[in-house]
C-alpha positions in Angstrom: 17.7 59.1 -18.4 17.8 61.4 -16.1 17.8 61.1 -12.5 13.9 61.5 -11.8 13.4 58.6 -14.6 16.2 56.7 -12.6 14.3 57.4 -9.4 11.0 56.1 -10.7 12.2 52.7 -12.2 14.4 52.3 -8.5 11.0 52.8 -6.1 8.8 50.6 -8.8 11.2 47.6 -8.2 12.0 48.3 -5.1 8.8 48.9 -3.4 6.9 46.0 -4.6 10.1 43.9 -2.9 9.5 45.3 0.4 6.0 44.7 0.5 6.9 41.1 -0.3 9.4 40.4 2.6 7.8 43.1 5.0 7.6 39.9 7.7 11.2 38.8 7.5 12.6 42.9 7.6 12.8 44.5 10.8 13.7 47.9 9.9 10.2 47.8 8.0 7.9 46.0 11.0 9.2 42.8 10.8 10.8 40.5 13.1 14.2 37.8 13.0 13.6 34.7 13.4 15.9 35.0 16.6 14.5 37.6 18.2 11.0 36.4 19.1 9.5 38.6 21.8 7.9 36.5 24.8 5.2 37.8 27.0 5.4 37.0 31.1 2.4 35.4 33.0 1.0 36.8 36.0 3.3 34.0 38.1 6.0 34.8 36.0 6.2 31.9 33.4 6.5 32.8 30.2 4.1 32.9 27.3 5.3 32.1 23.6 4.9 35.0 21.4 2.0 35.0 18.9 4.3 34.4 16.2 3.2 30.8 15.6 5.6 30.1 12.9 5.1 28.1 10.0 1.7 26.7 10.3 2.6 23.0 8.1 5.7 22.7 11.1 3.9 20.2 13.4 7.1 20.0 15.4 6.7 23.5 15.8 3.6 23.4 17.0 4.6 20.2 19.0 7.3 22.6 21.1 5.2 25.3 21.6 2.2 23.1 23.2 4.8 21.6 25.5 5.7 24.8 26.7 2.2 26.0 27.3 1.3 22.4 28.3 3.6 21.9 31.2 3.1 25.2 32.8 -0.6 24.1 33.4 0.2 20.6 34.6 1.9 18.0 33.1 4.5 15.5 32.0 5.9 17.3 29.1 5.1 14.3 27.0 3.2 15.0 23.4 1.7 13.1 21.0 0.1 13.7 17.3 -2.9 12.0 15.9 -2.5 12.1 12.1 -5.6 10.7 10.6 -6.1 9.5 6.9 -10.5 10.0 6.4 -12.7 9.7 3.8 -15.7 9.8 5.5 -15.1 11.0 9.0 -14.4 7.9 11.1 -10.3 7.9 11.1 -10.9 11.2 12.5 -13.3 10.3 15.1 -11.1 8.0 16.1 -7.7 10.1 16.2 -10.2 12.2 18.5 -10.9 9.4 20.8 -6.7 8.5 21.0 -6.4 11.7 21.8 -8.6 12.0 24.7 -7.9 9.1 26.3 -4.4 9.9 26.3 -5.1 13.2 27.9 -7.6 11.3 30.5 -4.9 8.2 31.1 -1.8 9.8 31.3 -2.3 13.9 31.4 -0.8 13.8 27.6 -2.5 16.4 25.4 -1.9 15.8 21.8 -2.2 17.7 18.3 -4.8 15.9 16.1 -4.0 16.7 12.5 -5.1 16.2 9.0 -1.5 15.1 7.3 -2.5 17.0 4.6 -1.6 20.3 5.9 1.5 19.5 7.0 5.2 18.8 5.8 6.8 15.8 6.7 10.3 16.0 5.3 10.8 16.8 8.9 9.7 13.4 10.7 13.4 13.2 11.4 13.4 16.0 14.0 10.3 14.2 16.0 12.1 14.5 19.7 12.3 11.1 20.8 10.3 11.8 23.7 7.2 12.2 21.3 4.7 10.0 20.0 2.8 10.0 16.4 -0.1 8.1 15.8 -1.4 7.3 12.4 -5.1 6.5 12.2 -5.3 5.6 8.6 -8.3 4.8 6.2 -8.1 2.2 3.4 -10.0 3.9 0.5 -11.4 2.0 -2.7 -9.0 -0.6 -4.2 -6.4 0.2 -1.5 -5.8 3.5 -2.0 -5.2 6.2 0.7 -8.0 8.4 1.5 -7.5 12.0 -0.5 -6.3 13.9 2.3 -3.4 11.3 3.3 -2.5 10.6 -0.4 0.1 13.3 -0.8 2.0 11.8 2.8 1.9 8.3 1.2 3.2 9.6 -1.6 6.1 11.2 0.3 7.1 8.4 2.6 6.7 5.4 0.2 9.6 7.0 -2.4 11.9 4.9 -2.5 14.5 8.1 -2.4 12.7 9.7 0.4 15.1 12.1 2.2 14.4 14.0 5.6 15.1 17.6 6.6 18.5 16.6 8.3 19.6 15.2 4.6 19.2 11.7 5.9 16.7 9.0 4.9 16.2 7.6 8.6 13.6 7.6 11.2 15.5 6.3 13.9 14.3 9.0 16.5 10.8 8.4 15.8 8.3 6.6 18.0 4.6 5.6 16.0 1.5 4.4 16.7 -0.9 2.9 14.1 -4.6 1.5 13.8 -6.2 1.2 10.6 -9.5 0.9 9.4 -10.6 -1.2 6.9 -13.2 -4.0 5.4 -12.3 -7.8 5.4 -14.8 -8.0 2.0 -12.2 -6.0 0.3 -9.3 -7.5 -1.3 -7.0 -4.9 0.0 -7.6 -5.2 3.8 -6.3 -2.1 5.6 -3.7 -1.8 3.3 -2.5 1.7 3.8 -2.1 0.9 7.3 0.0 -2.6 6.4 2.1 -0.2 4.2 2.6 2.5 6.2 3.3 0.3 9.1 6.2 -1.9 7.2 7.7 1.5 5.9 8.0 3.4 9.0 9.7 0.4 10.4 12.1 -0.5 7.5 13.4 3.4 7.9 14.1 2.8 11.2 11.2 4.2 13.2 9.9 2.3 16.2 6.3 0.8 16.8 4.7 1.1 20.2 2.6 -1.8 21.0 0.7 -3.6 18.0 -0.5 -2.8 15.1 -4.2 -1.8 15.2 -6.9 -3.4 12.4 -10.5 -2.2 12.3 -12.9 -4.4 10.2 -15.5 -2.4 9.2 -17.8 -5.4 7.9 -17.8 -7.1 11.8 -17.2 -4.4 14.3 -14.8 -1.8 14.3 -15.4 -0.6 17.5 -15.0 -3.9 19.0 -11.3 -4.1 17.1 -10.7 -0.9 18.1 -11.7 -1.6 21.8 -9.6 -5.2 22.1 -6.6 -3.2 20.6 -6.3 -0.2 22.3 -6.0 -1.0 25.8 -2.6 -3.2 25.3 -1.3 -0.2 23.0 -1.6 1.9 26.1 0.5 -0.5 28.1 2.8 -0.2 25.5 2.9 3.4 25.9 3.3 3.6 29.4 6.2 1.3 28.9 7.9 2.8 26.5 7.2 6.3 27.0 7.9 6.1 30.7 4.4 7.6 31.7 1.8 6.1 34.4 -2.1 6.5 34.5 -3.5 8.7 36.3 -2.1 12.6 34.6 -5.5 14.1 34.2 -8.7 11.9 34.9 -11.8 12.8 33.4 -11.1 16.3 31.7 -13.9 18.4 29.7 -13.2 18.9 26.4 -15.6 21.8 26.0 -17.1 25.2 27.7 -20.6 25.3 26.9 -22.4 28.6 27.5 -26.2 29.5 27.2 -26.3 32.6 25.6 -29.6 35.2 26.4 -29.7 37.3 23.7 -27.4 36.8 20.5 -28.0 38.7 17.2 -30.5 36.4 15.2 -29.0 36.4 12.3 -25.7 35.1 13.9 -27.3 32.0 14.7 -26.7 28.3 13.3 -30.1 26.4 12.8 -28.7 23.5 11.4 -26.9 25.4 8.7 -23.5 23.3 7.6 -21.3 26.7 7.3 -20.6 30.0 7.9 -21.4 31.2 4.0 -24.5 28.8 4.4 -25.9 31.2 7.4 -25.8 34.0 5.2 -27.5 32.3 2.8 -30.3 31.2 5.0 -30.3 34.3 7.6 -31.0 36.7 4.5 -33.3 34.2 2.3 -30.8 34.3 -0.8 -30.9 31.7 -3.3 -27.7 32.7 -4.8 -25.0 30.5 -4.6 -22.3 31.6 -2.2 -18.7 30.7 -2.2 -17.5 27.3 -3.6 -19.2 23.9 -2.5 -17.4 20.9 -1.2 -17.2 18.9 2.0 -17.3 22.0 4.2 -19.5 23.4 2.1 -22.5 21.7 0.4 -24.6 22.9 -1.6 -28.4 22.8 -0.9 -29.3 21.1 -4.1 -33.0 21.9 -5.3 -35.0 18.2 -6.2 -35.6 18.7 -10.0 -37.8 15.3 -9.9 -37.9 11.7 -8.1 -39.9 9.0 -8.8 -40.1 5.1 -7.4 -38.3 2.3 -9.1 -40.0 -0.5 -7.9 -43.6 -1.7 -8.3 -46.3 -0.3 -6.1 -47.6 -3.2 -4.0 -43.7 -4.8 -2.9 -42.4 -3.9 0.4 -39.2 -2.4 -0.9 -38.4 1.1 -1.9 -35.8 2.1 -4.3 -35.7 6.0 -5.0 -34.1 8.0 -8.2 -34.2 11.1 -7.2 -32.3 14.4 -9.2 -30.7 17.3 -7.9 -29.8 20.3 -9.6 -26.5 21.6 -9.6 -27.4 24.8 -12.0 -25.0 27.7 -11.2 -23.1 26.1 -8.3 -20.0 25.5 -10.1 -20.1 22.1 -9.3 -18.8 19.5 -11.5 -18.9 15.6 -11.8 -17.5 12.9 -13.9 -19.1 9.1 -14.2 -18.0 7.1 -11.3 -17.8 9.8 -8.8 -19.8 9.5 -5.8 -22.4 12.3 -4.3 -22.2 13.2 -0.5 -25.9 13.6 0.8 -26.1 15.1 4.2 -29.6 14.1 6.0 -31.0 15.8 9.0 -32.2 13.4 12.2 -36.1 12.2 12.3 -37.9 14.0 14.4 -38.6 10.8 16.5 -35.3 10.8 17.6 -34.4 14.5 18.1 -37.6 14.8 20.5 -36.3 11.7 22.3 -32.8 13.2 22.9 -34.2 16.5 23.9 -36.5 14.5 26.6 -34.0 12.6 28.3 -31.4 15.5 28.5 -34.8 17.4 30.2 -34.8 19.9 26.8 -37.8 19.2 25.3 -39.8 22.1 26.4 -39.9 24.9 24.4 -37.8 27.5 26.0 -34.8 24.9 26.1 -35.2 23.3 22.6 -35.1 26.8 21.1 -32.1 28.0 23.7 -29.2 29.4 22.4 -25.9 27.7 23.5 -21.9 28.7 22.6 -19.6 25.9 22.8 -15.6 26.4 23.1 -13.0 24.2 23.1 -11.2 24.2 26.1 -7.7 22.5 24.1 -8.3 23.5 20.2 -5.4 21.7 19.7 -6.7 18.1 20.9 -10.8 18.8 20.6 -12.0 21.6 17.9 -15.6 22.6 18.1 -17.4 19.8 15.8 -19.9 22.1 14.5 -21.0 25.7 14.0 -21.9 28.0 17.0 -23.8 29.6 18.5 -26.7 27.0 17.4 -29.5 26.3 19.7 -30.3 22.7 21.0 -32.8 21.6 18.6 -30.2 22.6 15.6 -27.6 20.5 17.9 -29.5 17.4 17.6 -31.3 18.0 14.4 -28.7 18.7 12.5 -24.8 18.5 13.9 -24.9 15.1 16.4 -25.1 11.3 14.9 -28.2 10.4 17.4 -29.1 7.9 15.1 -26.3 5.8 15.3 -26.0 2.5 17.4 -24.9 3.3 20.9 -20.6 3.1 21.3 -19.9 0.0 24.1 -17.3 3.0 25.3 -20.0 5.7 25.1 -22.4 3.6 27.0 -20.1 2.5 29.8 -18.5 6.4 30.2 -22.1 7.7 30.8 -22.6 5.1 33.9 -21.4 7.7 36.2 -24.3 9.9 35.2 -27.2 7.5 35.3 -30.1 9.0 37.7 -30.5 5.3 39.3 -28.8 2.4 40.5 -30.6 0.2 38.2 -29.3 2.4 35.3 -26.0 2.5 36.7 -25.7 -1.5 36.8 -26.9 -1.7 33.6 -24.8 0.7 31.6 -21.8 -1.1 33.7 -22.9 -4.4 32.3 -23.4 -3.1 28.9 -20.2 -1.5 28.9 -18.0 -4.3 30.2 -19.4 -7.3 28.4 -18.9 -7.7 25.1 -21.6 -10.6 24.8 -24.5 -8.8 26.6 -23.7 -5.7 24.4 -23.9 -7.7 21.3 -27.1 -9.1 22.3 -28.8 -6.4 23.7 -27.8 -3.4 22.4 -25.9 -4.1 18.9 -28.1 -7.1 18.1 -31.2 -4.6 18.1 -29.4 -1.8 16.9 -30.3 0.6 19.8 -29.4 4.4 19.9 -28.2 6.4 22.7 -30.8 8.4 23.3 -33.0 4.3 23.7 -30.6 3.0 25.8 -30.5 5.6 28.0 -34.5 5.0 28.0 -33.9 1.4 28.7 -31.4 1.6 31.5 -34.1 3.6 33.5 -36.8 1.4 32.8 -38.7 4.0 30.5 -40.9 3.6 27.6 -38.9 2.8 24.3 -41.1 2.5 21.6 -43.4 5.0 22.5 -44.2 8.2 20.6 -43.5 12.0 21.3 -43.9 13.9 23.2 -41.9 11.5 25.6 -42.2 11.4 29.6 -38.3 10.3 29.9 -36.3 10.2 32.8 -34.2 13.6 33.0 -30.5 12.2 32.6 -28.0 14.3 34.5 -25.1 15.1 31.4 -23.1 17.6 31.2 -24.0 19.1 27.7 -20.3 19.1 27.0 -19.9 15.2 27.9 -22.7 15.1 25.0 -20.4 17.4 22.7 -17.5 15.1 23.0 -19.6 11.3 23.1 -21.8 11.8 20.4 -20.3 11.7 16.8 -20.6 14.7 14.4 -23.3 14.2 11.8 -21.9 13.6 8.4 -22.7 12.7 4.7 -23.5 9.7 3.3 -22.5 8.5 -0.4 -23.9 7.3 -3.3 -22.6 6.1 -6.5 -23.8 8.7 -9.2 -26.1 7.3 -11.9 -25.7 9.9 -14.5 -23.2 11.1 -16.8 -22.3 15.0 -17.2 -21.7 14.4 -20.9 -25.7 13.9 -21.2 -26.4 15.6 -17.6 -24.9 18.6 -16.9 -26.2 20.3 -14.6 -27.9 17.6 -12.6 -26.8 14.9 -10.2 -28.8 11.7 -10.4 -28.8 8.9 -7.4 -30.5 5.4 -7.4 -30.9 4.5 -3.4 -32.7 1.3 -2.2 -34.4 2.4 0.8 -32.9 0.7 4.3 -35.9 -1.3 6.2 -35.1 -4.5 8.0 -36.2 -6.3 11.5 -33.6 -6.7 14.0 -32.9 -10.0 16.5 -35.3 -9.7 19.7 -34.8 -6.4 21.7 -35.0 -7.0 25.8 -36.2 -2.8 25.1 -39.0 -4.1 23.4 -40.5 -7.1 25.4 -38.3 -9.1 23.5 -39.8 -8.7 20.2 -38.3 -7.7 17.1 -37.9 -3.9 16.3 -38.0 -2.0 13.2 -34.9 -0.4 12.2 -34.9 2.1 9.2 -31.5 3.7 7.7 -31.3 7.0 8.2 -30.2 8.8 4.9 -32.1 6.3 2.3 -35.4 7.1 4.5 -34.8 11.0 4.6 -34.3 10.8 0.5 -37.6 8.9 0.7 -39.3 11.4 2.7 -37.8 14.0 0.4 -39.1 12.1 -2.3 -42.7 11.9 -0.9 -42.8 15.6 -0.1 -41.4 16.6 -3.2 -43.8 14.6 -5.9 -47.1 15.0 -3.7 -47.3 11.3 -3.9 -47.6 8.0 -1.9 -45.3 5.5 -1.3 -45.5 2.3 -3.4 -47.2 0.7 -0.5 -50.7 1.6 -1.0 -53.2 2.8 2.0 -54.4 -1.4 2.0 -51.1 -2.4 2.9 -51.7 -0.9 6.3 -54.2 -3.4 7.4 -52.7 -5.9 10.0 -50.0 -7.9 7.9 -48.4 -10.8 9.5 -45.0 -11.3 8.8 -42.5 -13.9 10.2 -41.0 -11.6 12.9 -42.9 -9.4 15.2 -46.5 -10.0 13.5 -46.0 -7.6 11.1 -45.0 -7.7 7.2 -42.6 -5.2 5.4 -45.7 -3.4 3.7 -47.5 -2.9 7.1 -44.5 -0.9 8.5 -44.1 1.0 5.4 -46.3 4.2 6.0 -47.3 3.6 9.4 -43.6 3.6 11.3 -42.0 5.0 8.6 -39.3 8.0 10.4 -40.5 11.7 9.5 -38.1 14.3 9.0 -38.3 18.3 9.3 -37.1 18.7 5.6 -37.7 22.1 5.2 -34.3 22.9 7.0 -32.6 25.5 9.0 -35.3 28.6 8.5 -36.6 26.8 6.2 -34.2 27.5 3.2 -34.7 23.9 2.0 -38.1 24.6 0.6 -40.3 27.7 -1.7 -42.6 27.1 -3.5 -42.9 23.2 -3.2 -39.3 22.8 -4.6 -37.0 20.8 -1.6 -33.3 21.5 -1.1 -30.8 19.1 0.3 -27.2 19.3 1.3 -24.5 17.9 -1.2 -21.3 18.0 -2.0 -19.2 15.6 -5.1 -16.5 13.3 -3.8 -14.7 12.5 -6.8 -13.6 8.6 -7.3 -11.1 7.0 -9.9 -13.8 4.7 -11.4 -13.8 5.7 -14.8 -14.0 4.4 -18.2 -11.1 3.6 -19.9 -10.8 6.9 -22.0 -11.0 4.7 -26.0 -14.3 3.3 -26.8 -12.1 0.7 -28.7 -11.6 -1.2 -25.3 -14.2 -3.8 -24.3 -15.7 -3.3 -20.9 -17.5 -5.7 -18.8 -19.8 -4.7 -15.9 -21.4 -6.7 -13.1 -23.7 -4.3 -10.7 -27.1 -6.3 -9.6 -29.2 -4.2 -7.5 -28.6 -0.6 -7.0 -25.2 -2.0 -7.8 -26.3 -0.9 -11.1 -25.9 2.7 -10.5 -22.5 3.9 -12.0 -23.0 1.5 -15.0 -26.0 3.7 -15.9 -23.4 6.5 -15.9 -21.3 4.9 -18.1 -23.8 3.8 -20.6 -24.6 7.6 -20.8 -21.1 8.5 -20.9 -20.8 6.1 -24.1 -24.1 7.3 -25.4 -22.6 10.7 -25.2 -19.6 9.8 -27.2 -21.3 8.2 -29.4 -23.7 11.2 -30.8 -20.7 13.1 -31.1 -18.7 10.0 -33.5 -21.8 10.2 -35.6 -22.7 13.2 -36.0 -18.6 13.9 -37.1 -18.2 11.2 -38.8 -21.2 9.3 -40.2 -23.6 6.3 -39.4 -20.8 3.8 -39.4 -18.7 5.8 -36.7 -19.2 3.1 -34.3 -17.8 0.1 -36.3 -14.5 -0.1 -34.4 -15.9 0.1 -31.0 -15.8 -2.5 -28.7 -18.4 -4.5 -26.8 -19.9 -3.4 -23.3 -21.2 -5.8 -21.5 -23.5 -5.2 -18.6 -24.6 -8.2 -16.2 -27.3 -6.7 -14.0 -29.7 -8.9 -11.4 -32.6 -8.8 -9.4 -35.8 -10.9 -7.7 -38.3 -10.2 -10.7 -38.7 -8.5 -13.9 -41.8 -6.5 -13.2 -40.4 -5.7 -9.4 -37.6 -4.5 -9.4 -35.7 -4.4 -12.6 -34.0 -0.9 -12.1 -34.5 1.2 -15.7 -35.6 -1.4 -17.4 -36.9 0.8 -20.2 -33.9 2.6 -20.8 -31.4 -0.3 -21.6 -32.6 -1.1 -24.8 -32.8 2.9 -26.4 -28.8 2.8 -25.0 -28.5 -0.5 -26.8 -30.1 1.1 -30.0 -28.3 4.7 -29.8 -24.7 2.4 -29.3 -25.3 -0.1 -32.7 -25.5 -2.9 -30.5 -22.1 -2.5 -28.6 -23.9 -3.0 -25.4 -25.3 -5.7 -24.2 -27.1 -6.7 -21.1 -27.9 -9.8 -19.4 -29.9 -9.8 -16.5 -30.4 -13.0 -13.7 -33.9 -12.5 -12.3 -33.2 -14.3 -9.2 -36.9 -15.8 -8.1 -37.8 -16.4 -11.6 -34.8 -18.2 -13.6 -33.9 -21.6 -12.0 -30.5 -23.9 -12.7 -31.1 -27.6 -13.6 -30.7 -28.2 -10.0 -33.7 -25.8 -9.2 -31.3 -23.1 -7.1 -31.3 -19.3 -8.4 -29.5 -18.0 -10.5 -27.0 -14.8 -10.0 -24.5 -12.3 -12.4 -22.0 -15.2 -11.9 -23.6 -17.6 -13.6 -24.2 -15.4 -16.4 -20.5 -14.8 -16.5 -20.1 -18.3 -16.6 -22.4 -19.1 -19.2 -20.4 -16.4 -21.2 -16.7 -17.5 -20.0 -15.5 -18.4 -23.1 -16.4 -15.1 -25.2 -15.5 -12.8 -21.9 -12.0 -14.3 -21.1 -11.2 -13.7 -25.0 -12.2 -10.2 -24.7 -9.7 -10.1 -21.2 -7.0 -12.1 -22.3 -6.9 -11.0 -25.8 -8.6 -7.2 -26.4 -7.3 -6.1 -22.8 -10.7 -5.6 -21.6 -11.6 -3.7 -18.4 -13.8 -4.9 -15.5 -16.0 -3.0 -13.6 -17.6 -4.5 -10.3 -20.5 -3.2 -8.1 -22.5 -3.8 -5.3 -22.5 -5.8 -2.4 -19.2 -6.8 -1.1 -20.3 -10.1 1.5 -21.3 -12.2 -0.6 -21.5 -11.3 -4.9 -17.9 -9.5 -5.3 -16.6 -12.7 -3.8 -18.6 -14.9 -5.7 -17.9 -12.9 -9.1 -14.4 -12.6 -8.5 -14.5 -16.6 -7.9 -15.7 -17.1 -11.0 -13.3 -14.6 -13.2 -10.3 -16.6 -11.4 -12.4 -19.9 -12.8 -12.9 -18.5 -15.9 -9.4 -16.8 -16.3 -7.5 -20.6 -15.1 -9.5 -22.7 -17.5 -8.5 -20.3 -20.4 -4.9 -20.4 -19.9 -5.0 -24.2 -19.5 -4.8 -24.6 -16.0 -6.6 -24.0 -12.6 -8.4 -21.7 -10.5 -6.2 -21.4 -8.0 -3.0 -21.0 -9.9 -3.3 -19.5 -13.1 -7.0 -18.0 -12.1 -5.1 -16.4 -9.6 -2.3 -15.1 -11.4 -4.0 -13.5 -14.3 -6.8 -12.3 -11.9 -3.6 -10.5 -9.9 -2.7 -9.1 -13.3 -6.0 -7.1 -13.7 -5.9 -5.5 -10.7 -2.1 -4.5 -10.8 -2.7 -2.9 -13.7 -5.8 -1.4 -12.8 -7.7 -2.9 -15.4 -10.1 -4.9 -12.7 -11.9 -2.0 -10.3 -14.7 -2.4 -7.6 -17.0 0.2 -5.6 -18.8 -2.0 -3.3 -20.3 -2.1 0.7 -21.0 -3.9 3.0 
């Protein structure tokens, strides 16, 4: 081998290595870790280098932030708020805690996604710092997707930290859990984490907080936080009054900006590129940070025409999106706010005029570690209220109390203070009637609340940055997917009952009840009506003055007259073309899955729209059956186990969902599939009471118990958590206890727990 060849080989090997290690080799431009350059402010203080080290090291970030923050103001204590969030609620509470730490004590914080950090360095957290854990429990006592890796690490019996030890005597922490008491594993993750950190020697500050979404998460949080802050102050040696009311954002109206760079409701930078260019070509991958604008393939009403309720079946086309799903997964639907609420809020802030509502604003965070701008900017005021802020939610008591300082009249200030300070008055006059923030501000000054746009509202001088800080981000609403990708690989089906109800009497509505319409389900109903070009099930004759038990109006009388209207065209009209409507969606994975083998019995309980995922389950088995018969002939299913579906609704010819499909599935599955239906308004027990799904289970208890105890059947429950789930689970305990020759309270509970522990009993419920 010649010298030339040897040189060439050496260069071929060395150059890639030099390139790979370029950032750590000073002779080619890299920096030694010990030789970090620093810059000096004009006042002589040292500014840290722009080299921010390991992005997954939150302790480094805390240290840097202390230097930066100390140079500005304050006491040098730092907090990190970690949130385990599936839908964004835990993140919202983490932000609120961070903001309150700053306003009470002048302490700035990092608000952090645990998925982005390594936790073997927990033993490096200084004792002068505090970690906050705001943890939601998801599904069957499971961590949220973004906290799963952290929980797996911290719960490891042989966990080892960066210094070689397995204890955390250095660590101070605060914990607040988000759960729902109707679920079996109420606040399981917060409780597990609290117990584990204590076991490792960490010291909790204050009591563990637990929020119950079944009652009032907000009231649980408010009742917990003040005591926690007292303990925080005492433990950390800090005093209140550190910073006062400090803004989180800087808002600037932009007079001139390239039109194609302005957000009009697009949910991501990639979505902006598509809508600004008018392109229909999918751009990038689609997820919760970049939802896919899915064309509506078809939609239909599932309830009988002439009834007072709606249930929509809608199919979204995911062709070419790269999206996939499995049976049991959820789809996130991103609604917009209805026209009336957008107009109301713009009017209350004095932004209703055409020159104001379409004005472009740029928003920057004054402390990115504490509060990120919650939506893309620059954007118009109208886009912000229509697509980005959840102005359709019930106004929170804490927000109402805060806004009293901006009241335009003494009466308005007194009313907001009264509502914000009294839990009972708030429950009676705000929460009970479900008043939105715009309605609260109108009612406080005595403006007409139940009118129609254009509103003539008294203007509130609230700085817009406070609105951005106080009003939560408008996020997706999740639905169980009611199809199987084995039968429908290019479409996602949703089954949604439309929320519409009358509230308790409202002081803002002349002490009469008022109608409330669910944001997302009425959005879906609007899409169905627009895309199909048909009316709602309630025909025009129902608009006559129906007489109801509340407020003088029957449900059918308001179905068309008061149903909220939405701007369905979306940003720049991008969500409609040639009468094809699009809806932004993304898929959220679930563990709600069938057993792999069809030889394992399956028992599904899903009354009402709880049947949605089970339609997907049955379709999954139908697809498998078709393949099996194609491969092994007509007797391919002879060894398959039985599949039982317990379904309930009011009446056979009113709200029996997918009634025409179930016999077809039963035929394809050669009788292995059996559906048992309880028509609660048509069937009566001997004592005259209504028949529900748990009664059908009771009637078949002997056969079902054998499937569960002898054949290792899997059980699935989907639907209402408040009453149905509890009643079904009690019936299962009775059945299992009886089959074991004992009682529901002893043997039944024991077998029930075994089913849960072995993941043979799974639930997908809501309250």
